[in-house]
C-alpha positions in Angstrom: 9.0 18.6 10.9 10.1 16.8 7.7 7.7 14.7 5.6 9.0 11.3 6.7 8.8 12.3 10.4 5.2 13.5 9.8 4.3 10.2 8.2 5.7 8.3 11.2 3.8 10.5 13.6 0.5 10.0 11.8 1.1 6.2 11.6 1.8 6.1 15.3 -1.3 8.2 16.1 -3.5 5.9 14.1 -2.1 2.8 15.9 -2.4 4.5 19.3 -5.6 6.4 18.8 -7.7 4.4 21.3 -4.9 4.9 23.9 -4.9 8.7 23.3 -8.7 8.8 23.5 -8.7 6.9 26.8 -6.0 9.3 28.1 -8.3 12.3 27.3 -11.2 10.6 29.0 -9.1 9.8 32.1 -8.6 13.5 32.6 -12.3 14.3 32.4 -15.5 13.3 30.5 -15.8 15.0 27.0 -17.9 14.9 23.9 -16.7 13.5 20.6 -16.1 16.9 18.9 -13.9 18.0 21.7 -11.8 14.9 21.2 -11.5 15.7 17.5 -10.4 19.3 18.1 -8.0 18.3 21.0 -6.3 15.8 18.7 -5.8 18.4 16.0 -4.6 21.0 18.5 -2.3 18.8 20.5 -0.9 16.5 17.8 -1.6 18.4 14.5 -3.4 15.4 13.2 -7.0 15.5 12.0 -9.2 12.5 12.6 -12.7 13.3 11.6 -16.1 12.1 12.9 -16.0 9.1 10.6 -12.9 7.9 12.6 -13.6 9.1 16.1 -17.3 8.2 16.6 -16.9 4.5 15.5 -13.9 4.3 17.8 -15.9 5.7 20.7 -18.7 3.2 19.9 -16.3 0.3 19.8 -14.7 1.4 23.1 -18.1 1.7 24.7 -19.2 -1.7 23.3 -16.2 -3.2 24.9 -17.0 -1.6 28.2 -13.9 0.7 28.3 -16.0 3.9 28.2 -19.6 4.9 28.9 -21.7 7.7 27.6 -24.6 9.8 28.7 -26.5 12.6 27.1 -25.8 16.1 28.4 -29.1 18.0 27.9 -28.0 21.1 29.7 -26.8 23.0 26.6 -28.7 24.3 23.6 -27.7 21.2 21.7 -27.8 17.8 23.4 -24.3 16.1 23.4 -23.2 12.7 24.2 -20.5 12.9 26.8 -18.0 10.0 27.2 -16.2 9.0 30.4 -13.7 6.2 31.1 -14.8 3.1 33.1 -12.7 1.0 35.5 -12.1 -1.5 32.7 -10.9 1.4 30.6 -8.5 2.5 33.3 -7.2 -1.1 33.5 -6.7 -1.2 29.7 -4.9 2.1 29.8 -2.6 0.9 32.5 -1.8 -2.3 30.7 -1.2 -0.5 27.4 1.1 2.0 29.1 3.1 -0.8 30.7 3.3 -2.6 27.3 4.5 0.5 25.5 7.1 1.2 28.2 8.3 -2.4 28.0 8.5 -2.2 24.2 10.4 1.2 24.4 12.9 -0.2 26.9 13.5 -3.3 24.8 14.0 -1.2 21.7 16.4 1.1 23.6 18.4 -1.8 25.0 18.5 -3.6 21.7 19.8 -0.5 19.9 22.4 0.0 22.7 23.5 -3.7 22.5 24.4 -3.5 18.8 26.2 -0.1 19.1 23.7 2.1 17.3 23.8 5.7 18.4 21.0 7.9 17.1 20.5 7.0 13.4 24.1 5.9 12.8 26.2 2.9 13.6 28.4 3.9 16.5 32.0 2.9 16.9 32.4 0.4 19.7 35.3 -0.1 22.0 37.5 -3.1 21.1 36.4 -5.1 24.1 32.7 -4.7 23.2 33.4 -5.7 19.6 35.0 -8.8 20.8 32.0 -9.7 23.0 29.6 -8.9 20.2 31.5 -11.0 17.7 30.9 -14.0 19.8 27.1 -13.5 19.4 27.5 -13.2 15.6 26.4 -9.6 15.4 27.9 -8.1 12.2 30.6 -5.4 12.7 
C-alpha cells in the first residue's frame, strides 16, 4: 500500500473508530486490550490505550455500550458489550455511510469519471451534461 493510501486509511479509521468498535462489540463482548489488538491485526492501524479507553468511556457515557468487571481471570478486566441504543446507532451509521457511498458513486458516474481519470463520454451524454453546465 502506498503512502497516500495508508494516510487515507488511517484518516478514515480515526473518523470511523466508534463505528468499528461498536461492530466488534456487536459480535461479542470484549475487553479494551482485545479491541486494541484486533484493530492492529485487522486494519494494520495502532490506536493505543490513550485513544481506545476514552472512546469506550464516551460510548458508555452516551449509553451505547455497557461494561462489567470480569473477575474470573487472574487479572480483573472490564468487559464491554453493546446496548440496544448502540445497535440503533450502528444501524443508523451504516445506513448513512451506505447513502453517502451511493451518492458519491452516482455523482462520479454523472460527471463521467471512471476510476481516477476523466472518462470519455458518448456524444449524447456530453450534450445532456452541457445543459447542466458541467465542464467538459
